[in-house]
Every structure is written in C-alpha cells, then in structure tokens.
N, C-alpha and C positions, 0 to 999 in steps of 0.2 A: 861200724860193722857193715860190711857190704850186704846189699840185698841178695835174696836167693837168685834174682834174675840176673843180677850183674855177676855173680859167682858163675852161673850158668853160661853167660855170654863170655866171660873170660876163659872159661874151659874150652869152649867151641873155638875161640880165636887161637888159643894155644895149640889145639889139636890140628887146625888148618895151617898154621905156621909150621908145625913140626912136619906135616906131610909136604909142604913146600920144600922144605930143606932136604927131606927124604927124596924127593923128585930131583933136586938139584944133584944129589950125591949119585943117584941112578944114572942121570945123564952124563956125569963125569966117568962113571964106570963104562958106560956105553961109548965113550969117546965123542959125544955130541956137544960136550961143554968142557972147557979147560979146567973149571973150578969155579969156586964162589967168586973169586976175583973177576974172572972173565964174564960172568953174569952181570956184575956190578958195572964193569967197563962197557960192556955191550949196550947197556941202558943208561950210561951216564950217571950212575948213582954214586953217592958219597960212600966211598969204601968202608971208612970208618963206622958210619952209621949202619952200613948194611951188615957189617960184621957183628956189630953189637946186637942187631936184631936177632941173630941166631942164639945168643947166649943170655939175653934179657928177657924173661917171660913176661915182663910188664910192657914190652913194646909190641904194639900191634903191627901186622904186616899190611902194607899198602895194597889195595885191590889190583892196581896196575901190575904188581908183581905176578899175581895169580893169572891175570889175563895174559901176560907174555908166555908163561909156562903153557897154558892152554893153546893159545894161537900160534906160537913159533916153535914149540917143541912138542906138540901132540899129547900133552898130558890130559888125561880124561877129567873133565870139570867136575863130574860127580864123585869121582875118587878123591879129587883135591878138597872139595867141600865137606863130604861126608865120610870118606874112607871106604865106601862101598864100591865094588867092582874092580876093574883092572886099572892100573896106573896109567897106561897108555891107552889112548882112544883108539877105536877099531875103525877102519876105513868104511864109511858109508858107501853104498852104490852111487856112483857118479861124482864122488868127491876125491880130491887129492889125498894121498896116503901121506899123513905127517908122522907116522909112527916110526920111531928110529929103527933102522935094520940092524 
C-alpha cells in the first residue's frame, strides 16, 4: 500500500503532467505548435514514449519538458506547477514578450 506522501506526490505529478498537455493543446489551437508530434520532433524525443506519457498516468514527466514550455513558448511556470494564475506569462518590464499573439 502506497504511503500518504507517495499518493500526494503522484497526484501532484499527474496534475502537472495534465497541465503540460493542456498547454500543448492550447499552443496547437493558437498555431504556435503543430501538435504533440511536432513538440516531440523539435526536442528529438522518442515519439512512442512521448505519446505514451499522455495516456499512462504512471509515467512521470521529465522536468526538461516543463522547462521548454516555459522558456520556448512563454507558459507561466507558476500555472504549470500549481495551476494558479494565467497559462501564459505576462511580459515583465524590460523583458522580451514570449506570450503567443
């Protein structure tokens, strides 16, 4: 039987992974990404493993995937990790705007 701490960790990991794919879907709708396959191709990921990640709740997401959404697509890190705030980062004074138009 999993410990309460393990269950909580698993729930957090699943929620972050779900937001990751929600962001991918939003980027596709906005025309900023061709689809899940184009994300896998862009970062040279094994497509089969990446597709399984979406459907297998027991697979944890690699932190690098989160980093790429934040750094390359302007996804707000707080939203991605906690679900709080806007999905897209707001441009700070003096920073380049990475928010999709």
